[in-house]
C-alpha positions in Angstrom: 102.6 -1.7 -25.1 106.5 -2.7 -25.8 107.8 -4.1 -22.2 111.3 -3.3 -20.8 113.5 -4.5 -17.6 115.1 -1.6 -16.3 118.2 -1.8 -13.5 120.0 0.3 -11.3 117.0 2.1 -9.9 116.5 2.8 -6.4 114.1 5.2 -5.9 111.4 7.6 -7.4 113.5 10.2 -8.3 115.1 7.1 -10.5 111.9 6.9 -11.9 111.3 10.2 -13.1 114.7 10.2 -14.4 113.9 7.4 -16.4 110.4 8.5 -17.6 111.7 12.0 -18.6 114.7 10.5 -20.7 112.6 8.2 -22.6 109.7 11.1 -23.3 112.2 12.5 -24.9 112.6 10.2 -27.7 111.6 10.6 -31.2 108.6 8.5 -31.9 107.7 7.8 -27.6 104.0 8.6 -27.5 103.9 7.5 -23.5 106.2 5.9 -21.2 105.6 4.9 -17.6 108.4 3.1 -15.4 107.4 1.0 -12.6 110.0 0.9 -9.2 108.0 -2.0 -8.2 108.7 -4.3 -10.8 111.9 -2.7 -12.2 109.7 -2.6 -15.9 108.7 0.1 -17.9 106.0 0.2 -20.8 106.6 2.3 -23.8 104.3 3.0 -26.4 105.2 4.4 -30.1 107.3 3.9 -32.9 110.7 4.3 -31.3 113.2 1.9 -32.2 114.7 -0.6 -29.2 117.9 0.5 -29.5 117.0 4.6 -29.3 115.0 3.7 -26.0 117.7 1.5 -24.8 120.1 4.4 -25.5 118.2 7.0 -23.6 117.7 5.0 -20.6 121.6 4.3 -20.2 122.4 8.0 -21.2 120.3 8.5 -17.7 122.7 6.5 -15.9 120.5 3.2 -15.7 120.4 0.2 -17.9 117.7 -1.6 -20.1 116.8 -4.5 -22.3 113.7 -5.8 -23.7 111.5 -8.3 -22.1 111.3 -11.7 -23.7 111.5 -11.6 -27.5 108.9 -11.8 -30.2 110.9 -14.8 -31.4 110.4 -16.8 -28.0 107.7 -15.6 -26.0 109.0 -16.5 -22.4 106.8 -19.2 -20.8 105.1 -18.7 -17.7 108.0 -20.6 -16.1 110.3 -18.0 -17.4 108.1 -14.7 -16.2 107.4 -16.3 -12.8 111.3 -16.8 -12.4 111.7 -13.3 -13.9 109.8 -12.1 -10.7 111.6 -14.1 -8.2 112.6 -12.1 -5.2 116.3 -12.1 -6.0 117.0 -9.0 -3.6 116.1 -9.9 -0.3 119.0 -12.6 -0.5 121.6 -10.2 -1.3 120.6 -7.5 1.1 120.2 -10.4 4.0 123.8 -11.2 3.1 125.0 -7.8 3.1 122.9 -6.7 6.0 124.8 -10.0 8.2 128.2 -8.7 7.2 127.5 -5.4 8.2 126.2 -6.4 11.3 129.4 -8.2 12.2 131.2 -5.1 12.1 128.8 -2.5 13.7 128.6 -4.3 16.8 132.1 -4.6 17.2 132.6 -0.4 16.4 129.7 0.3 18.7 131.4 -1.6 21.2 134.5 0.3 20.8 132.8 3.7 20.0 130.0 3.8 23.2 130.9 0.8 25.4 134.4 1.7 25.5 134.7 5.3 25.2 131.3 6.1 27.0 130.9 3.4 29.4 135.0 2.2 30.0 133.9 -1.0 28.4 137.5 -3.1 29.0 139.3 -3.5 25.5 142.9 -5.1 25.1 146.4 -3.7 27.0 147.1 -1.9 23.9 144.3 0.4 23.4 145.0 1.6 26.9 145.4 5.3 26.7 145.7 5.1 23.2 143.4 7.1 21.8 144.8 7.6 18.6 144.6 3.9 18.2 141.0 3.4 19.3 140.0 6.1 16.5 141.5 4.6 13.5 140.2 0.8 15.0 137.1 2.8 14.5 138.0 4.3 11.1 138.8 0.8 10.1 135.9 -0.7 11.5 133.3 2.0 9.5 135.9 1.7 6.3 134.6 -2.2 6.1 131.1 -1.4 6.7 131.2 1.0 3.7 133.0 -1.0 1.5 130.3 -3.9 2.4 127.5 -1.6 1.3 129.5 0.1 -1.5 126.2 -0.2 -3.9 125.0 3.1 -2.3 128.1 4.9 -3.0 128.8 3.8 -6.4 124.8 4.2 -7.5 124.4 7.6 -5.4 127.7 9.5 -6.6 126.9 8.0 -10.6 123.3 9.2 -10.4 124.8 12.7 -9.0 127.1 12.7 -11.6 124.4 12.3 -14.1 122.6 15.3 -12.4 120.2 13.0 -11.4 120.3 12.5 -7.4 118.7 9.9 -5.8 117.9 8.0 -2.6 121.3 6.6 -2.8 122.8 9.7 -3.3 121.2 10.9 0.2 122.7 7.8 2.1 126.1 8.2 0.2 126.4 11.9 1.4 125.4 11.2 4.7 127.6 8.9 5.6 130.8 10.0 3.4 130.0 13.4 5.5 130.0 11.5 8.6 133.1 9.4 7.8 135.0 12.3 6.1 134.3 14.6 9.0 135.7 11.8 11.6 139.0 11.2 9.6 139.4 14.5 9.7 139.0 14.9 13.5 141.4 11.7 13.9 144.4 13.4 12.0 143.7 16.3 13.9 143.7 14.2 17.3 146.9 12.3 15.9 148.7 16.0 15.9 147.1 17.1 19.7 148.7 14.1 20.6 152.0 14.4 19.0 152.2 18.1 20.9 150.6 16.4 24.2 147.6 18.7 24.4 145.3 15.9 26.2 142.3 18.4 26.3 142.5 18.8 22.6 142.5 14.9 22.1 139.9 14.5 24.4 137.9 17.0 22.8 138.5 15.7 18.9 137.4 11.9 20.6 133.8 13.7 21.2 133.9 14.9 17.1 133.8 11.1 16.2 131.2 9.9 14.2 132.3 6.6 12.5 129.5 4.9 14.4 127.1 7.3 12.5 128.3 6.6 9.2 128.0 2.7 9.5 125.0 2.8 11.5 123.4 4.6 8.5 124.1 2.2 5.9 123.1 -0.6 8.1 119.8 0.9 9.3 119.1 1.6 5.4 120.0 -1.8 4.5 117.5 -3.2 7.1 114.7 -0.9 5.9 116.0 -1.7 2.0 115.6 -5.7 2.7 112.1 -5.4 4.6 111.0 -3.2 1.8 112.4 -6.0 -1.2 110.6 -8.8 1.1 107.3 -6.6 1.2 107.7 -5.9 -2.6 108.4 -10.0 -3.3 105.1 -10.5 -1.3 103.3 -7.8 -3.9 103.6 -9.7 -7.1 102.6 -13.3 -5.2 99.1 -13.4 -6.8 100.8 -12.8 -10.3 103.3 -15.4 -9.3 100.9 -17.7 -8.3 98.9 -17.4 -11.3 102.3 -17.9 -13.3 103.0 -21.1 -11.2 99.8 -22.8 -12.3 101.0 -23.0 -16.0 101.5 -27.1 -16.4 105.0 -27.7 -17.1 104.2 -31.1 -19.3 101.2 -32.4 -21.5 100.4 -36.1 -22.5 100.2 -35.8 -26.5 98.5 -38.8 -28.4 101.1 -39.1 -31.6 100.4 -42.2 -33.7 98.1 -43.8 -31.0 100.7 -43.4 -28.6 100.8 -41.4 -25.1 104.1 -38.8 -25.4 105.1 -36.9 -22.1 106.5 -33.4 -23.7 107.3 -30.0 -22.2 104.3 -27.4 -22.8 106.9 -25.4 -25.1 106.3 -28.1 -27.7 103.0 -28.6 -27.9 101.7 -26.8 -31.1 98.1 -26.0 -32.5 96.1 -29.0 -33.4 97.8 -31.3 -31.2 95.5 -34.1 -29.7 96.5 -34.5 -25.7 95.2 -36.5 -22.9 93.9 -35.3 -19.5 93.4 -38.1 -16.7 91.7 -37.3 -13.3 93.6 -35.0 -10.9 95.7 -33.5 -13.9 95.8 -29.8 -15.1 94.8 -29.0 -18.8 98.0 -28.2 -20.3 97.2 -25.9 -22.7 93.4 -23.9 -24.1 91.9 -26.7 -26.4 88.4 -28.6 -27.2 87.1 -32.2 -26.1 87.0 -34.7 -28.6 86.0 -37.3 -26.1 84.8 -37.8 -22.8 83.2 -35.9 -20.2 84.5 -34.3 -16.8 84.0 -31.8 -14.0 86.6 -29.2 -14.4 87.2 -26.8 -11.5 88.1 -23.1 -12.7 88.9 -21.6 -10.0 92.0 -20.7 -11.2 90.9 -18.5 -13.9 87.3 -17.6 -12.4 87.5 -17.5 -8.8 84.9 -19.9 -9.3 85.2 -22.7 -7.1 81.9 -25.0 -7.8 82.9 -27.1 -11.1 82.0 -26.7 -14.7 80.6 -29.7 -16.2 82.4 -30.2 -19.7 81.9 -32.6 -22.9 82.7 -33.6 -26.4 82.8 -29.5 -28.1 83.1 -27.8 -25.1 86.1 -25.5 -24.7 88.8 -26.3 -21.7 91.3 -23.6 -20.5 94.5 -24.3 -19.7 95.8 -24.2 -15.4 92.0 -25.8 -14.8 92.3 -29.0 -13.0 90.3 -32.2 -14.2 88.3 -33.3 -11.4 86.5 -36.5 -12.4 86.9 -38.3 -16.2 89.1 -38.8 -18.8 89.1 -36.2 -21.7 90.8 -36.3 -25.4 91.0 -32.6 -26.4 92.5 -30.9 -29.3 95.1 -28.1 -28.6 93.2 -24.2 -29.9 95.7 -21.6 -28.3 99.2 -22.6 -27.0 101.9 -20.6 -25.8 100.8 -16.7 -25.0 97.7 -17.2 -26.8 95.6 -19.3 -23.8 93.8 -17.6 -21.5 96.0 -18.2 -19.2 98.7 -16.6 -20.7 96.4 -13.5 -21.5 95.3 -12.9 -18.0 99.3 -12.8 -17.0 99.9 -10.2 -19.4 97.3 -8.1 -18.7 97.9 -8.0 -14.7 101.9 -7.5 -15.5 100.5 -4.5 -18.4 98.3 -3.0 -15.5 101.6 -3.1 -13.2 103.3 -1.0 -16.2 100.7 1.9 -16.1 100.3 4.7 -14.3 97.6 5.7 -12.4 96.5 9.6 -12.8 96.9 9.9 -8.8 100.6 8.7 -8.7 101.3 11.5 -11.0 101.9 14.4 -7.7 103.7 12.1 -5.9 106.0 11.5 -9.4 106.4 15.4 -9.7 107.3 15.6 -5.8 110.0 12.8 -6.3 111.4 14.5 -9.5 112.6 17.8 -7.6 112.7 16.0 -4.0 116.1 14.9 -3.8 118.0 18.7 -4.8 115.7 20.0 -2.7 117.0 17.8 0.3 120.6 18.1 -1.0 119.7 22.3 -0.6 117.7 21.9 2.8 120.5 19.8 4.3 123.7 22.6 3.1 121.3 25.4 4.6 120.9 23.7 7.8 124.5 23.3 8.3 125.4 26.8 7.6 122.4 28.1 9.5 123.3 26.3 12.5 127.4 27.5 12.0 126.4 31.2 11.8 124.4 30.8 15.2 127.6 29.8 16.5 127.2 26.1 17.2 130.4 23.7 16.8 131.1 22.2 13.2 130.3 18.6 14.3 126.9 19.6 15.5 126.0 21.3 12.4 127.1 18.9 10.5 125.4 16.2 12.6 122.1 18.8 11.6 123.1 18.4 8.1 123.3 14.5 7.8 120.0 13.9 9.9 118.2 16.0 6.7 120.1 14.0 4.3 119.3 10.2 5.8 115.1 10.9 7.1 114.2 12.3 3.8 112.9 9.2 2.0 111.6 9.6 -1.8 110.9 6.2 -1.8 107.9 5.7 0.3 106.6 8.5 -2.2 107.2 6.2 -5.1 106.1 3.0 -4.2 102.8 4.6 -2.3 100.8 4.1 -6.0 102.3 1.2 -7.5 102.5 -1.1 -4.8 98.6 -0.6 -4.2 97.9 -1.1 -8.0 100.1 -4.4 -7.6 98.3 -6.0 -5.1 94.9 -4.3 -6.0 95.5 -5.7 -9.4 96.5 -9.3 -8.2 93.6 -9.4 -5.9 91.5 -9.1 -9.0 93.0 -11.4 -10.8 92.4 -14.3 -8.2 88.9 -13.3 -8.1 88.5 -13.3 -11.8 88.0 -9.7 -12.3 90.9 -8.0 -14.6 91.6 -4.3 -14.3 93.7 -3.4 -18.0 95.5 -0.4 -16.6 96.3 1.5 -13.5 93.9 4.1 -14.6 90.7 1.6 -15.1 91.1 0.3 -11.3 91.6 3.9 -10.3 88.8 5.5 -12.1 86.3 2.3 -11.6 85.2 3.3 -8.0 84.2 6.6 -8.9 81.4 5.8 -11.5 77.7 7.5 -10.5 75.9 5.9 -13.2 75.9 1.9 -14.2 74.2 1.0 -17.4 73.3 -2.8 -17.3 72.7 -4.5 -21.0 69.7 -6.6 -20.1 70.5 -9.7 -22.2 72.8 -11.9 -21.0 73.7 -9.0 -17.9 71.2 -9.0 -15.9 68.9 -12.1 -17.8 70.7 -15.4 -18.8 70.7 -14.6 -22.5 68.2 -17.5 -23.5 64.7 -18.1 -22.9 63.8 -20.6 -20.2 60.5 -22.3 -19.6 59.0 -20.3 -16.6 55.6 -21.6 -15.9 53.8 -24.7 -17.2 50.3 -24.2 -16.7 47.9 -27.1 -18.0 44.1 -26.5 -18.8 41.1 -28.8 -17.4 41.7 -32.7 -18.0 45.7 -32.6 -18.8 48.1 -32.4 -16.3 51.9 -30.4 -16.2 53.9 -33.7 -17.8 50.6 -34.4 -20.2 51.3 -30.7 -21.6 54.5 -30.6 -21.8 54.6 -33.6 -23.2 52.8 -32.7 -26.1 54.5 -29.5 -26.7 57.8 -31.2 -26.7 56.6 -33.2 -29.5 55.2 -30.3 -31.5 58.3 -28.0 -30.7 61.5 -30.6 -31.1 60.9 -30.2 -35.1 61.1 -26.2 -34.7 64.4 -24.2 -35.1 62.7 -21.1 -33.1 64.6 -19.8 -29.9 61.3 -20.3 -27.7 61.1 -24.2 -29.0 64.3 -24.7 -28.0 63.3 -23.4 -24.1 60.6 -26.0 -23.9 62.8 -28.8 -25.5 65.5 -28.3 -23.3 63.1 -28.3 -20.4 61.3 -31.4 -21.5 64.9 -33.1 -21.5 65.9 -31.8 -17.7 62.3 -33.8 -17.0 63.5 -36.4 -18.9 60.3 -36.8 -20.6 60.3 -39.3 -23.2 59.8 -37.7 -27.1 56.6 -38.9 -29.0 57.2 -38.7 -33.0 54.9 -36.3 -35.1 54.1 -36.2 -38.6 52.8 -33.4 -41.5 55.0 -31.1 -39.1 54.7 -27.5 -40.6 55.4 -23.8 -39.4 51.8 -22.0 -40.0 51.5 -18.3 -40.8 50.6 -16.0 -37.9 53.3 -17.4 -35.3 51.7 -21.2 -35.3 53.1 -24.7 -35.5 50.8 -27.7 -36.3 51.8 -31.7 -36.6 50.1 -34.9 -36.5 50.3 -37.1 -33.6 49.0 -40.8 -33.5 46.2 -39.3 -35.9 45.4 -36.5 -33.7 46.3 -32.7 -34.9 48.8 -30.5 -32.3 48.6 -27.1 -32.4 51.1 -24.4 -30.6 51.1 -20.6 -31.0 50.3 -17.2 -29.6 47.3 -16.2 -28.1 45.9 -14.9 -31.7 46.8 -18.1 -33.1 45.1 -20.0 -30.2 41.7 -18.1 -30.8 41.3 -19.2 -34.4 41.6 -22.7 -33.6 39.6 -23.1 -29.9 37.9 -21.3 -27.4 39.9 -19.5 -25.2 38.2 -18.5 -21.9 38.3 -14.9 -20.6 39.8 -16.2 -17.1 43.1 -17.8 -19.6 43.2 -14.7 -21.7 43.9 -12.9 -18.2 46.4 -14.9 -16.9 48.3 -14.3 -20.4 48.1 -10.8 -19.9 49.4 -11.1 -16.5 52.3 -13.5 -17.8 52.9 -10.6 -20.8 53.2 -7.9 -18.1 55.8 -9.8 -16.0 58.0 -10.0 -19.1 57.0 -13.4 -20.5 55.9 -15.0 -23.6 52.6 -17.1 -23.5 52.6 -20.0 -25.8 49.2 -22.0 -26.1 49.0 -25.7 -27.1 46.2 -27.4 -28.4 45.0 -31.1 -28.9 42.4 -31.2 -31.3 39.8 -28.2 -30.7 40.7 -28.8 -27.3 43.0 -26.2 -25.5 45.8 -28.5 -23.4 47.5 -25.5 -21.7 49.3 -22.5 -22.0 53.3 -22.4 -21.0 55.2 -19.3 -20.3 58.7 -19.0 -21.7 61.1 -15.6 -20.8 64.7 -14.9 -20.7 64.9 -15.6 -17.0 66.8 -12.8 -14.9 70.0 -14.5 -13.3 69.4 -15.2 -9.8 71.9 -12.9 -8.4 71.1 -9.8 -10.6 68.9 -8.4 -8.3 71.3 -8.5 -5.1 74.2 -6.9 -7.1 71.7 -4.2 -8.2 70.7 -3.6 -4.5 74.7 -3.5 -4.0 75.0 -1.3 -6.4 72.4 0.9 -5.2 73.6 0.8 -1.8 76.8 2.3 -2.9 74.7 5.7 -4.0 74.9 4.4 -7.9 72.2 4.7 -10.4 71.2 1.7 -12.1 69.9 2.0 -15.6 68.9 -1.0 -17.7 69.3 -0.9 -21.4 67.1 -3.4 -23.9 65.8 -3.5 -27.4 62.7 -5.0 -25.8 59.2 -2.9 -26.2 58.4 -0.8 -23.2 56.0 -3.0 -21.5 58.3 -6.1 -21.4 61.2 -3.9 -20.2 59.5 -2.3 -17.6 58.7 -5.7 -16.2 62.2 -6.9 -16.2 63.4 -4.0 -14.8 60.7 -4.1 -12.0 62.0 -7.6 -11.0 65.7 -6.6 -11.4 64.9 -3.8 -9.0 66.9 -1.2 -11.3 66.2 2.7 -11.2 65.7 3.8 -14.4 64.8 1.2 -17.7 65.4 2.6 -21.4 63.8 0.1 -24.0 63.6 0.0 -27.4 67.4 0.6 -27.7 69.2 -1.1 -30.6 72.6 -2.1 -30.2 74.0 0.8 -32.5 71.9 3.1 -30.2 73.3 2.4 -27.0 76.4 4.9 -27.6 73.5 7.8 -27.8 72.1 6.7 -24.5 75.8 6.6 -22.7 76.1 10.1 -23.8 73.0 11.1 -22.4 73.8 9.5 -19.3 77.1 10.9 -19.2 75.6 14.1 -17.7 74.6 12.5 -14.6 78.6 11.9 -13.6 80.8 9.1 -14.6 79.1 6.0 -16.3 80.2 2.4 -16.3 78.9 0.3 -18.9 78.3 -3.1 -18.5 78.0 -5.4 -21.5 79.0 -9.2 -23.0 81.3 -6.8 -25.6 80.1 -8.5 -28.6 77.4 -6.2 -29.8 78.5 -3.4 -27.2 81.9 -2.5 -28.2 80.9 1.1 -29.0 78.6 2.0 -25.7 82.1 0.1 -23.7 84.2 2.5 -25.3 82.1 5.9 -25.0 81.5 4.9 -21.2 83.9 6.5 -18.8 84.4 2.4 -17.5 84.0 -0.2 -20.4 83.1 -3.5 -18.5 82.9 -6.8 -20.2 81.0 -9.5 -18.3 81.1 -13.2 -19.1 84.2 -12.6 -21.0 85.2 -16.8 -19.9 88.3 -17.5 -22.2 88.1 -14.3 -24.6 89.2 -12.0 -22.3 91.0 -10.2 -25.1 88.0 -7.8 -25.4 89.8 -4.7 -27.0 86.6 -1.9 -26.0 86.6 -3.2 -22.0 88.4 -1.3 -19.5 87.6 -4.2 -17.0 87.1 -7.4 -17.8 84.8 -9.9 -15.5 85.7 -14.1 -16.3 82.4 -15.0 -14.7 78.7 -14.1 -16.1 77.8 -13.2 -12.3 76.5 -9.4 -11.8 77.7 -9.2 -8.5 81.6 -8.9 -9.8 80.4 -5.6 -10.7 79.8 -4.1 -7.3 83.2 -6.5 -6.2 85.0 -4.3 -8.7 83.7 -1.1 -7.8 84.6 -1.9 -4.1 88.1 -3.4 -5.0 88.9 0.0 -6.5 87.4 2.5 -3.7 89.3 0.2 -1.5 92.7 0.7 -3.8 92.1 4.3 -4.3 91.5 4.6 0.0 94.8 2.8 0.6 96.9 5.0 -2.0 95.4 7.9 -0.5 96.6 6.5 3.3 100.2 5.5 1.3 100.5 9.2 0.3 99.8 10.6 3.1 102.1 8.7 6.0 104.7 9.4 2.8 104.3 13.2 2.8 103.5 13.6 6.3 106.7 11.4 7.2 108.9 14.2 5.3 107.1 16.8 6.3 107.7 16.3 10.0 110.7 14.1 9.9 113.2 16.9 7.7 112.1 20.2 10.3 112.8 17.8 13.0 116.4 16.6 11.7 117.2 20.4 10.6 116.8 20.9 14.4 113.9 22.9 14.0 112.3 21.8 17.2 115.5 22.2 19.4 114.8 26.2 20.3 111.0 25.0 21.3 110.9 21.4 22.8 114.6 20.9 23.3 113.8 17.7 20.4 117.5 16.9 19.0 117.5 13.8 16.5 120.6 12.0 15.8 121.5 10.7 12.7 121.6 7.3 13.2 117.6 7.7 14.3 116.9 9.3 11.2 118.5 6.6 9.1 116.2 4.2 11.3 113.3 6.2 10.5 114.2 6.6 6.7 114.3 2.6 6.9 111.4 1.9 8.1 109.2 4.4 6.1 109.1 2.6 2.7 108.4 -0.9 4.8 105.5 0.8 6.0 103.9 2.1 3.1 104.5 -1.6 1.5 103.0 -3.3 4.4 100.3 -1.3 4.0 99.4 -2.1 0.3 99.7 -5.7 1.6 96.7 -5.6 3.6 94.6 -5.1 0.6 95.2 -9.0 0.1 93.0 -9.6 3.3 89.8 -7.2 1.9 86.9 -8.9 1.3 85.5 -8.2 -2.1 82.1 -9.4 -1.9 81.2 -7.8 1.8 79.0 -5.0 2.1 79.8 -4.2 5.5 81.7 -1.1 4.6 80.1 0.5 1.4 79.5 3.9 1.7 77.0 5.9 -1.0 79.2 7.9 -3.2 78.5 12.0 -3.3 75.9 12.7 -6.5 77.4 14.1 -9.2 76.4 17.4 -10.1 73.9 16.9 -13.4 75.1 18.9 -16.7 72.7 20.5 -18.4 73.6 19.9 -22.3 74.0 22.6 -24.6 72.1 22.9 -27.8 72.2 24.4 -31.3 70.4 24.6 -34.2 71.7 24.6 -37.7 69.9 25.6 -40.6 70.7 22.9 -43.7 69.7 23.5 -47.1 69.7 20.5 -50.1 68.5 17.3 -47.8 65.8 15.8 -49.7 64.5 12.5 -47.9 65.1 10.2 -44.8 68.7 9.2 -46.4 69.9 12.8 -46.3 68.9 13.3 -42.7 70.6 9.7 -41.7 73.6 10.8 -43.6 73.7 14.3 -41.7 72.6 12.9 -38.2 75.4 10.1 -38.8 77.9 13.1 -39.9 77.4 15.1 -36.5 77.2 12.4 -33.8 80.6 10.9 -35.2 81.9 14.4 -33.5 82.9 13.4 -29.8 81.5 16.9 -28.1 78.0 15.5 -30.1 75.9 13.8 -28.2 72.5 13.7 -30.5 71.5 15.4 -33.4 67.7 15.3 -34.5 67.7 16.0 -38.1 64.7 17.2 -40.3 64.9 17.1 -44.1 61.4 18.8 -43.9 62.4 21.4 -41.9 65.8 21.7 -43.3 67.0 21.9 -39.5 69.6 20.0 -37.2 68.9 20.4 -33.7 72.4 19.6 -31.6 72.3 18.6 -27.7 76.3 19.0 -27.1 78.4 18.0 -24.3 81.1 20.3 -24.8 81.2 23.6 -26.6 82.5 23.1 -30.3 82.8 25.7 -32.8 80.3 26.5 -35.8 83.2 26.4 -38.3 83.9 22.6 -37.4 80.1 21.7 -37.4 79.4 23.9 -40.7 82.5 21.9 -42.1 81.3 18.6 -41.1 77.8 19.1 -43.0 79.1 20.5 -46.1 81.5 17.6 -46.3 78.2 15.3 -47.2 77.4 17.9 -49.9 74.7 19.7 -48.0 74.6 23.5 -47.6 74.8 25.3 -43.8 72.8 28.9 -44.0 72.8 29.5 -40.6 
């Protein structure tokens, strides 16, 4: 996605106009514009020149964000997000208020309540009128941006919010100026009754007040919008500005932009790691909270990877730079959050459609309102006030901001907690899942074997048994051996040297220790070399039922004991699964293990369903079947799970660490903690709820506000809206929407108090088709046809038999017989029915 900065937009109607213009450019496949960050994301093959020209033709301006030659640094990106709008609006507001207070004193204070003015103005109503016109004119000049933008967009046939404000203010000013000229004529003719009549037709204060109140709203909105990007800015500000390089043995402090891949840098306690690297010397505790949200420091030693912006808490480190500039983990996180902000959530499309026609419709309603009141017989001033009220109370901005501000805050909240949503779509859809499929290894479990039980036989103790096992297994390369070595090392047992080590056929090891034979292996191997009692055999069966692998160790012909090894369940996995079930989600565990081991692990973890014997390439077919139960999220490590992550409605890569650019995933979890999965779903639901609230208030505000302004309630309740109050209401509507979105910053991702069960999806019954195929001679032929058919997105599963000459297809959607026939015939076989 190529990103551009767009200037000159003021509301949702502008966004719709820019998107429409760019989508019409040849080569553009998709375009989404964000009013919040004044950015535009474009996908396709169109040139920058063509895209910028289309934006300019629509009446706005655009430029490419950064450049390929020199990607902007985090500091420059943070500077680009800096709130420059609020200070400008603040100065405009202060200037406007100065003149408005004087104008209100003259128009309301003097004319209505007789407040004193200099003697020159006594009885001189024309002079008072001219003073009001000048003061209103000054306020209009101060706020000329509304008029320039509003009438420019009207000229380009794309009226926006500024058009409504400019038309409302200009109409008040023009009509008041006409009343002033008519009053001057009446004064010259000595008609005092007419002069006093025209005095009440002045709307100069409305013209100025509308502009000032809208500026108040714009300033509050800009300030709140600035806060929505706080999470992103704080990420950018984490990036260190300098690095201490080792050049020819000397330490040299350079700017971060000068660090190249392969440079050696040093980091002292209390300093931040400048770029991603690998430790060459030293060991330390590193606080990675900036990237993962996890406050417990991680120990790093020689050979370990370190990431930019993480904090070195204790030791001195010498490291080699491996990823610099925009390749660092921090830069990738910033890019992911920025890209997500530049995409559109499906729910925003309703507001976009309304925004596209909103302003022309409001202008039409204002004109019709004025005409109807004139036909009814009301004075022109009264009818015009109703029309102006309609113009200034209508707010397309609240509609346009309802979705993007919530998406931005939700995304920033996630990033702070190590949860990264790649697009606005993934943030919206994650909360709607009905089924979560969890890969066992590395997701539910730690992903590496650990010692779970040490059971010494008679005449041995735990330490003695482990010492023997340590001496034997230390020379083995087997993963289970590594678990025993790790356990012995953690207990700080001393290693005894063995001789004549060899791996025996039938899953066993043999060596000699102090002239005595040591043996280790499975039950069958142990029974060949010693007597294993029925009690110990039952104990081994019980361990196996719990998903553990029992290993037996012998010293000479005597059994020393049993050590059970298993891929242990992560401490937080059962709790995470309980939380998912508390949300009404069906939790499935996928594993390549046998049925017995899988069920044992599934029982301990507490999942609803276990699917065992699934090979990596079979996970995708399982996800297809699960999709009949509703929306499916697949959680995996992203390495061998890519097809399944892509097939699922939402792919969640867990434990990404520094490798966050996992293409197959929609959501990337920096940590390996399974509790981040319910947290991501919770955040998605909270964000969607916030968007619904924002859209409700934006729509309801306009649904009530426009009829009220048009005077629809005057005959019923006598409610009459002054244009100034209309402007005040408009100025506050956007501010309220943005403030509501900012509440997401207070949301607790890990609290289960507000969890609600999702409504179960209606299970779809699979469609089946049977094909008769000639020419298949062997299992290879069946496999070839099966692979071709299952490559079709509509086919969930194909059971192909060369003996019967059939293919039984399970479909998730309608697919024509011609497509199926062609797919098989392309492989060289004949479809006969």
